[in-house]
C-alpha positions as a Markdown table, in Angstrom:
| # | Residue | x | y | z |
|---|---|---|---|---|
| 1 | Met | -12.9 | -26.6 | -3.5 |
| 2 | Gln | -12.1 | -29.9 | -5.1 |
| 3 | Leu | -8.3 | -29.6 | -4.6 |
| 4 | Asp | -7.1 | -30.4 | -1.1 |
| 5 | Leu | -3.7 | -28.9 | -0.4 |
| 6 | Ala | -1.6 | -29.6 | 2.7 |
| 7 | Ser | -1.1 | -26.4 | 4.6 |
| 8 | Arg | 2.7 | -26.7 | 4.8 |
| 9 | Asp | 3.4 | -28.0 | 1.3 |
| 10 | Asp | 5.2 | -25.8 | -1.2 |
| 11 | Glu | 2.2 | -25.6 | -3.5 |
| 12 | Phe | 0.0 | -24.1 | -0.8 |
| 13 | Lys | 2.8 | -21.7 | 0.2 |
| 14 | Glu | 2.8 | -20.4 | -3.3 |
| 15 | Val | -1.0 | -19.9 | -3.2 |
| 16 | Thr | -0.6 | -17.9 | 0.0 |
| 17 | Ala | 2.3 | -15.9 | -1.5 |
| 18 | Cys | 0.2 | -15.2 | -4.6 |
| 19 | Met | -2.8 | -14.1 | -2.5 |
| 20 | Arg | -0.6 | -11.6 | -0.6 |
| 21 | Arg | 0.9 | -10.3 | -3.9 |
| 22 | Leu | -2.5 | -9.8 | -5.5 |
| 23 | Met | -3.7 | -7.9 | -2.4 |
| 24 | Leu | -0.7 | -5.5 | -2.4 |
| 25 | Asn | -1.0 | -4.9 | -6.2 |
| 26 | Leu | -4.6 | -3.8 | -5.8 |
| 27 | Leu | -3.4 | -1.3 | -3.2 |
| 28 | Gly | -0.9 | 0.4 | -5.5 |
| 29 | Asn | 1.9 | -2.2 | -5.0 |
| 30 | Ala | 3.1 | -0.2 | -2.0 |
| 31 | Lys | 6.6 | -1.5 | -1.1 |
| 32 | Asp | 6.5 | 0.0 | 2.4 |
| 33 | Tyr | 3.5 | -2.3 | 3.3 |
| 34 | Ser | 3.1 | -6.0 | 3.8 |
| 35 | Val | -0.1 | -8.2 | 3.7 |
| 36 | Val | -0.7 | -10.4 | 6.7 |
| 37 | Pro | -3.6 | -12.9 | 6.3 |
| 38 | Ile | -5.5 | -13.9 | 9.4 |
| 39 | Gln | -7.7 | -17.0 | 9.9 |
| 40 | Gly | -11.3 | -15.9 | 10.5 |
| 41 | Gly | -13.7 | -13.1 | 9.5 |
| 42 | Gly | -13.1 | -9.4 | 9.4 |
| 43 | Ser | -13.5 | -8.9 | 13.2 |
| 44 | Phe | -10.7 | -11.4 | 13.8 |
| 45 | Ala | -8.3 | -9.3 | 11.8 |
| 46 | Met | -9.5 | -6.0 | 13.4 |
| 47 | Glu | -9.0 | -7.4 | 16.8 |
| 48 | Ala | -5.6 | -8.8 | 15.7 |
| 49 | Ala | -4.5 | -5.4 | 14.5 |
| 50 | Leu | -5.7 | -3.5 | 17.6 |
| 51 | Ser | -4.2 | -6.0 | 20.0 |
| 52 | Ser | -0.9 | -6.1 | 18.1 |
| 53 | Phe | -0.4 | -2.4 | 17.4 |
| 54 | Val | -2.1 | -0.6 | 20.4 |
| 55 | Ser | -0.8 | -1.2 | 23.9 |
| 56 | Arg | -2.6 | -0.5 | 27.2 |
| 57 | Ala | -0.3 | 2.5 | 27.6 |
| 58 | Asp | -1.5 | 4.1 | 24.4 |
| 59 | Arg | -4.4 | 6.5 | 24.0 |
| 60 | Pro | -6.3 | 5.8 | 20.8 |
| 61 | Leu | -9.1 | 8.0 | 19.4 |
| 62 | Val | -12.0 | 6.1 | 17.8 |
| 63 | Cys | -14.2 | 8.0 | 15.4 |
| 64 | Val | -17.7 | 6.5 | 15.4 |
| 65 | Asn | -20.5 | 7.0 | 12.9 |
| 66 | Gly | -21.9 | 3.5 | 12.8 |
| 67 | Ile | -22.0 | 0.0 | 14.3 |
| 68 | Tyr | -18.5 | -1.0 | 13.2 |
| 69 | Gly | -16.8 | 2.1 | 14.7 |
| 70 | Glu | -18.6 | 1.1 | 17.9 |
| 71 | Arg | -17.1 | -2.4 | 17.6 |
| 72 | Val | -13.6 | -1.0 | 17.4 |
| 73 | Leu | -14.2 | 0.9 | 20.6 |
| 74 | Gln | -15.6 | -2.2 | 22.3 |
| 75 | Ile | -12.6 | -4.3 | 21.3 |
| 76 | Leu | -10.1 | -1.8 | 22.6 |
| 77 | Arg | -11.9 | -1.4 | 25.9 |
| 78 | Leu | -12.1 | -5.2 | 26.3 |
| 79 | Trp | -8.3 | -5.2 | 26.0 |
| 80 | Gly | -8.0 | -2.7 | 28.8 |
| 81 | Val | -7.2 | 0.3 | 26.6 |
| 82 | Glu | -8.5 | 3.7 | 27.6 |
| 83 | Ala | -9.8 | 4.7 | 24.3 |
| 84 | Leu | -11.3 | 8.1 | 23.5 |
| 85 | Lys | -14.2 | 8.5 | 21.1 |
| 86 | Leu | -15.5 | 11.1 | 18.7 |
| 87 | Val | -19.1 | 10.3 | 17.8 |
| 88 | Lys | -21.1 | 11.6 | 14.8 |
| 89 | Arg | -24.6 | 10.7 | 13.6 |
| 90 | Ala | -24.8 | 7.6 | 11.4 |
| 91 | Thr | -25.9 | 9.9 | 8.5 |
| 92 | Asp | -23.0 | 12.4 | 8.9 |
| 93 | Pro | -19.5 | 11.7 | 7.5 |
| 94 | Leu | -16.5 | 12.1 | 9.7 |
| 95 | Asp | -15.0 | 15.6 | 9.4 |
| 96 | Pro | -11.2 | 15.7 | 8.8 |
| 97 | Gln | -11.0 | 19.3 | 10.1 |
| 98 | Glu | -12.9 | 18.4 | 13.3 |
| 99 | Ile | -10.7 | 15.4 | 13.8 |
| 100 | Gly | -7.5 | 17.5 | 13.2 |
| 101 | Glu | -8.7 | 20.1 | 15.8 |
| 102 | Tyr | -9.5 | 17.3 | 18.3 |
| 103 | Leu | -6.0 | 15.9 | 17.9 |
| 104 | Ser | -4.4 | 19.3 | 18.2 |
| 105 | Arg | -6.2 | 19.8 | 21.5 |
| 106 | Asn | -5.3 | 16.3 | 22.8 |
| 107 | Pro | -1.6 | 15.8 | 22.1 |
| 108 | Gly | -1.6 | 12.5 | 24.1 |
| 109 | Val | -3.6 | 10.7 | 21.4 |
| 110 | Thr | -1.4 | 8.0 | 19.9 |
| 111 | His | -3.7 | 6.2 | 17.3 |
| 112 | Leu | -6.7 | 7.2 | 15.3 |
| 113 | Cys | -9.2 | 4.4 | 14.4 |
| 114 | Phe | -12.1 | 4.7 | 12.0 |
| 115 | Val | -14.2 | 2.9 | 9.4 |
| 116 | His | -13.7 | 3.9 | 5.7 |
| 117 | Cys | -17.2 | 2.7 | 4.5 |
| 118 | Glu | -19.5 | 2.2 | 7.4 |
| 119 | Thr | -21.8 | -0.7 | 6.6 |
| 120 | Thr | -24.5 | 0.6 | 9.0 |
| 121 | Thr | -25.7 | 3.1 | 6.3 |
| 122 | Gly | -23.2 | 2.8 | 3.5 |
| 123 | Ile | -21.7 | 6.2 | 4.2 |
| 124 | Val | -18.1 | 6.8 | 2.9 |
| 125 | Asn | -15.7 | 8.6 | 5.2 |
| 126 | Pro | -12.9 | 10.7 | 3.6 |
| 127 | Leu | -10.0 | 8.3 | 4.0 |
| 128 | Gln | -7.0 | 10.2 | 2.7 |
| 129 | Glu | -8.0 | 13.6 | 4.3 |
| 130 | Ile | -8.4 | 12.0 | 7.7 |
| 131 | Val | -5.1 | 10.1 | 7.4 |
| 132 | Glu | -3.3 | 13.3 | 6.5 |
| 133 | Glu | -4.7 | 15.1 | 9.6 |
| 134 | Ala | -3.5 | 12.3 | 11.8 |
| 135 | Arg | -0.1 | 12.2 | 10.2 |
| 136 | Arg | 0.3 | 16.0 | 10.7 |
| 137 | Cys | -0.2 | 15.4 | 14.4 |
| 138 | Gly | 2.1 | 12.4 | 14.6 |
| 139 | Val | -0.7 | 9.9 | 15.1 |
| 140 | Lys | -0.8 | 6.3 | 13.7 |
| 141 | Thr | -4.0 | 5.3 | 11.8 |
| 142 | Ile | -5.8 | 2.0 | 11.9 |
| 143 | Val | -8.7 | 1.8 | 9.3 |
| 144 | Asp | -11.5 | -0.7 | 8.8 |
| 145 | Gly | -11.7 | -1.2 | 5.1 |
| 146 | Met | -14.0 | -4.2 | 5.1 |
| 147 | Ser | -16.7 | -2.7 | 2.9 |
| 148 | Ser | -14.5 | -0.5 | 0.8 |
| 149 | Phe | -11.5 | -2.6 | -0.4 |
| 150 | Gly | -12.2 | -3.9 | -3.9 |
| 151 | Ala | -14.9 | -1.3 | -4.7 |
| 152 | Leu | -13.2 | 1.9 | -3.8 |
| 153 | Asn | -9.6 | 2.7 | -4.8 |
| 154 | Ile | -7.2 | 2.8 | -1.9 |
| 155 | Asp | -3.6 | 3.7 | -2.9 |
| 156 | Leu | -1.1 | 2.9 | -0.2 |
| 157 | Ser | 1.8 | 4.0 | -2.4 |
| 158 | Gln | 0.7 | 7.6 | -1.6 |
| 159 | Arg | 1.3 | 7.2 | 2.2 |
| 160 | Gly | -2.0 | 5.8 | 3.2 |
| 161 | Pro | -3.1 | 4.6 | 6.7 |
| 162 | Asp | -0.5 | 2.8 | 8.8 |
| 163 | Val | -2.9 | -0.2 | 9.1 |
| 164 | Leu | -5.7 | -1.3 | 6.8 |
| 165 | Val | -8.0 | -4.2 | 7.7 |
| 166 | Thr | -10.3 | -6.0 | 5.3 |
| 167 | Ser | -11.8 | -9.5 | 4.6 |
| 168 | Ser | -12.4 | -11.9 | 1.8 |
| 169 | Asn | -16.2 | -11.9 | 1.8 |
| 170 | Lys | -17.1 | -8.4 | 0.9 |
| 171 | Cys | -16.0 | -6.6 | -2.3 |
| 172 | Ile | -13.4 | -9.2 | -3.0 |
| 173 | Glu | -16.4 | -11.5 | -3.6 |
| 174 | Gly | -14.7 | -14.5 | -2.0 |
| 175 | Pro | -16.0 | -16.8 | 0.7 |
| 176 | Pro | -15.7 | -15.8 | 4.4 |
| 177 | Gly | -12.9 | -17.3 | 6.4 |
| 178 | Val | -9.8 | -15.3 | 5.8 |
| 179 | Ala | -9.1 | -11.6 | 6.6 |
| 180 | Phe | -6.2 | -9.3 | 6.0 |
| 181 | Val | -4.1 | -6.9 | 8.1 |
| 182 | Ile | -2.1 | -4.7 | 5.6 |
| 183 | Ala | 0.4 | -2.9 | 7.8 |
| 184 | Ser | 3.4 | -0.6 | 7.2 |
| 185 | Arg | 6.7 | -2.5 | 7.4 |
| 186 | Glu | 7.8 | 0.1 | 10.0 |
| 187 | Leu | 5.1 | -1.1 | 12.4 |
| 188 | Leu | 5.7 | -4.8 | 11.6 |
| 189 | Glu | 9.5 | -4.6 | 12.1 |
| 190 | Asn | 9.4 | -2.5 | 15.3 |
| 191 | Ala | 7.6 | -4.3 | 18.1 |
| 192 | Ala | 6.9 | -1.8 | 20.9 |
| 193 | Gln | 5.1 | -4.2 | 23.2 |
| 194 | Glu | 4.9 | -7.8 | 24.2 |
| 195 | Pro | 2.3 | -9.9 | 22.3 |
| 196 | Arg | -1.0 | -10.3 | 24.2 |
| 197 | Ser | -2.4 | -13.1 | 22.1 |
| 198 | Phe | -0.9 | -16.1 | 20.3 |
| 199 | Val | -3.5 | -16.5 | 17.5 |
| 200 | Leu | -4.0 | -12.8 | 17.0 |
| 201 | Asp | -0.3 | -11.8 | 16.9 |
| 202 | Val | 0.1 | -10.1 | 13.6 |
| 203 | Arg | 3.8 | -9.6 | 13.8 |
| 204 | Asp | 4.5 | -13.3 | 14.5 |
| 205 | Gln | 2.2 | -14.3 | 11.7 |
| 206 | Trp | 4.1 | -11.9 | 9.4 |
| 207 | Arg | 7.5 | -13.2 | 10.5 |
| 208 | Ser | 6.5 | -16.8 | 9.8 |
| 209 | Leu | 5.2 | -16.0 | 6.4 |
| 210 | Glu | 8.3 | -13.9 | 5.5 |
| 211 | Arg | 10.7 | -16.5 | 6.7 |
| 212 | Thr | 9.1 | -19.8 | 5.8 |
| 213 | Gly | 6.0 | -19.0 | 3.7 |
| 214 | Glu | 3.9 | -20.9 | 6.2 |
| 215 | Trp | 1.0 | -19.8 | 8.4 |
| 216 | Arg | 1.8 | -20.4 | 12.1 |
| 217 | Ser | -1.2 | -22.6 | 12.7 |
| 218 | Thr | -3.6 | -24.4 | 10.3 |
| 219 | Pro | -5.1 | -22.1 | 7.7 |
| 220 | Pro | -8.4 | -22.5 | 6.0 |
| 221 | Thr | -6.8 | -24.0 | 2.9 |
| 222 | His | -9.8 | -24.2 | 0.6 |
| 223 | Ile | -10.9 | -20.6 | 1.6 |
| 224 | Val | -7.4 | -19.3 | 0.8 |
| 225 | Gln | -7.5 | -21.0 | -2.7 |
| 226 | Ala | -11.0 | -19.5 | -3.4 |
| 227 | Thr | -10.0 | -16.1 | -2.2 |
| 228 | Thr | -6.9 | -16.1 | -4.4 |
| 229 | Met | -9.1 | -16.9 | -7.4 |
| 230 | Ala | -11.5 | -14.1 | -6.4 |
| 231 | Leu | -8.5 | -11.7 | -6.3 |
| 232 | Lys | -7.4 | -12.8 | -9.7 |
| 233 | Ile | -10.9 | -12.1 | -11.0 |
| 234 | Leu | -10.9 | -8.7 | -9.3 |
| 235 | His | -7.6 | -7.9 | -11.1 |
| 236 | Glu | -9.1 | -8.8 | -14.4 |
| 237 | Glu | -12.2 | -6.8 | -13.8 |
| 238 | Ser | -10.4 | -3.9 | -12.1 |
| 239 | Ile | -11.6 | -2.0 | -9.1 |
| 240 | Asp | -13.1 | 0.8 | -11.2 |
| 241 | Ala | -15.2 | -1.6 | -13.3 |
| 242 | Arg | -16.4 | -3.4 | -10.1 |
| 243 | Arg | -17.4 | -0.1 | -8.6 |
| 244 | Phe | -19.3 | 0.8 | -11.7 |
| 245 | Arg | -21.1 | -2.5 | -11.6 |
| 246 | Tyr | -22.1 | -2.0 | -8.0 |
| 247 | Glu | -23.2 | 1.5 | -8.6 |
| 248 | Lys | -25.5 | 0.3 | -11.4 |
| 249 | Val | -27.2 | -2.3 | -9.0 |
| 250 | Arg | -27.5 | 0.4 | -6.3 |
| 251 | Asp | -29.0 | 3.0 | -8.7 |
| 252 | Asp | -31.4 | 0.4 | -10.2 |
| 253 | Leu | -32.6 | -0.4 | -6.7 |
| 254 | Ile | -33.1 | 3.2 | -5.7 |
| 255 | Lys | -35.0 | 3.9 | -8.9 |
| 256 | Glu | -37.2 | 0.9 | -8.4 |
| 257 | Leu | -38.1 | 2.0 | -4.9 |
| 258 | Glu | -38.7 | 5.6 | -5.8 |
| 259 | Gly | -41.9 | 6.9 | -4.2 |
| 260 | Thr | -42.0 | 4.1 | -1.7 |
| 261 | Val | -38.8 | 4.5 | 0.4 |
| 262 | Ser | -36.0 | 7.0 | 0.1 |
| 263 | Pro | -32.2 | 6.6 | 0.7 |
| 264 | Leu | -31.0 | 7.9 | 4.0 |
| 265 | Leu | -27.9 | 9.4 | 2.5 |
| 266 | Ser | -27.4 | 12.1 | -0.1 |
| 267 | Pro | -25.7 | 10.8 | -3.3 |
| 268 | Glu | -22.3 | 12.3 | -2.6 |
| 269 | Leu | -22.1 | 10.3 | 0.7 |
| 270 | Gln | -23.5 | 7.0 | -0.6 |
| 271 | Ser | -21.1 | 4.1 | -1.3 |
| 272 | Pro | -21.8 | 1.7 | -4.1 |
| 273 | Val | -21.6 | -1.2 | -1.7 |
| 274 | Cys | -24.7 | -0.9 | 0.5 |
| 275 | Val | -27.6 | 1.5 | 0.7 |
| 276 | Ala | -29.9 | 2.3 | 3.6 |
| 277 | Phe | -33.6 | 3.3 | 3.1 |
| 278 | Ser | -36.1 | 4.9 | 5.4 |
| 279 | Ala | -39.9 | 4.8 | 4.8 |
| 280 | Pro | -41.6 | 8.1 | 4.2 |
| 281 | Ala | -43.7 | 9.6 | 7.0 |
| 282 | Arg | -47.0 | 9.3 | 5.1 |
| 283 | His | -47.2 | 5.6 | 6.1 |
| 284 | Ser | -49.9 | 4.9 | 8.6 |
| 285 | Arg | -47.3 | 3.1 | 10.8 |
| 286 | Pro | -43.6 | 4.1 | 11.1 |
| 287 | Gly | -41.6 | 2.0 | 8.7 |
| 288 | Arg | -37.9 | 1.5 | 8.0 |
| 289 | Ile | -36.2 | -1.0 | 5.8 |
| 290 | Arg | -32.5 | -1.4 | 5.0 |
| 291 | Trp | -30.9 | -3.6 | 2.3 |
| 292 | Ala | -27.4 | -4.7 | 1.4 |
| 293 | Val | -26.7 | -4.8 | -2.3 |
| 294 | Ser | -24.5 | -7.5 | -3.8 |
| 295 | Pro | -23.3 | -7.6 | -7.4 |
| 296 | Leu | -25.1 | -10.8 | -8.3 |
| 297 | Gly | -28.3 | -9.3 | -9.7 |
| 298 | Gly | -31.8 | -10.7 | -9.5 |
| 299 | Pro | -33.4 | -11.6 | -6.1 |
| 300 | Gln | -30.1 | -12.7 | -4.7 |
| 301 | Ser | -28.7 | -9.2 | -5.0 |
| 302 | Leu | -30.6 | -8.0 | -1.9 |
| 303 | Arg | -30.2 | -9.0 | 1.7 |
| 304 | Leu | -32.5 | -7.6 | 4.3 |
| 305 | Leu | -30.5 | -6.0 | 7.1 |
| 306 | Glu | -33.3 | -4.3 | 9.1 |
| 307 | Ala | -37.1 | -4.0 | 8.8 |
| 308 | Ala | -39.8 | -2.2 | 10.7 |
| 309 | Pro | -43.5 | -2.3 | 9.7 |
| 310 | Cys | -43.9 | -1.2 | 6.1 |
| 311 | Asp | -47.0 | -1.3 | 3.8 |
| 312 | Ala | -47.6 | -4.0 | 1.2 |
| 313 | Lys | -46.7 | -1.7 | -1.7 |
| 314 | Leu | -43.0 | -2.2 | -1.0 |
| 315 | Ser | -43.4 | -6.0 | -1.3 |
| 316 | Arg | -45.2 | -5.8 | -4.6 |
| 317 | Arg | -42.6 | -3.4 | -6.0 |
| 318 | Leu | -39.8 | -5.9 | -5.2 |
| 319 | His | -41.9 | -8.9 | -6.4 |
| 320 | Trp | -41.8 | -10.8 | -3.1 |
| 321 | Gly | -44.7 | -11.6 | -0.9 |
| 322 | Asn | -42.8 | -11.0 | 2.2 |
| 323 | Pro | -39.4 | -9.2 | 2.1 |
| 324 | Ile | -38.4 | -10.8 | 5.5 |
| 325 | Gln | -38.2 | -14.2 | 3.7 |
| 326 | Leu | -35.1 | -13.0 | 1.9 |
| 327 | Asp | -32.9 | -13.6 | 4.8 |
């Protein structure tokens, strides 16, 4: 953060280019895709992708099994898009076969939107299988990869989703402030609609970066530098090693809380990124507590997401007088 680079100087252009290369390399160095950074958090990039690639004449299907699937649906409807929805319980993964059957019965669906790792519970939805069902039906896919990119392998060289959205502040371990739309070059090169937003126009941002190396409007220069460094560290560690590190923190947490609270999800559905717990029924008052796990270790490795009345035993096991003080 000590080096202040002007946003239109060659040195900062190279930082941006390096950041984009690092992102693509981590996705299998897929030559049919390009990385478009967007100023702002993950929701900025998701809204940018939806507004740039889904028109009001389209009929997208949004698969929902958590809060962020619901947010995708909300964004589309705010833009005046008549989106359909397929809703599952937050503890149930999306079913590729069910989605494929839905698409076969509804040939007017143009896009499929879903979350890879739903932060609500930490559930992992089967990315490649769902994408293949959509491709079989001629449907474009837009995937929220906020909580999966950097901890779960996503190989776009094997014909992945048409659009993947992620951000700097989750498994990349960078600061918040820049997000990414990774889109197929086919989508970027073929504009099927007039842009509906200036700041959220993914194609225009991409054209500017490809032609001049510059962002269209002032980027968060320090955040971009920090994110580029975080991506270099991720390259050195590798996604597999980072996933293993996260899994160890998650497993240690589950073991420490054994007998007090239980994970909501079965092990095969649980991501290494975040874990949700529910208090057992034997408590005198209903209790529920949910934590997000970071790779830092120690007290900083937990962030309280949700809490309902729980007994004091949980606080003692975690060595804090009051868990709510964590956040």
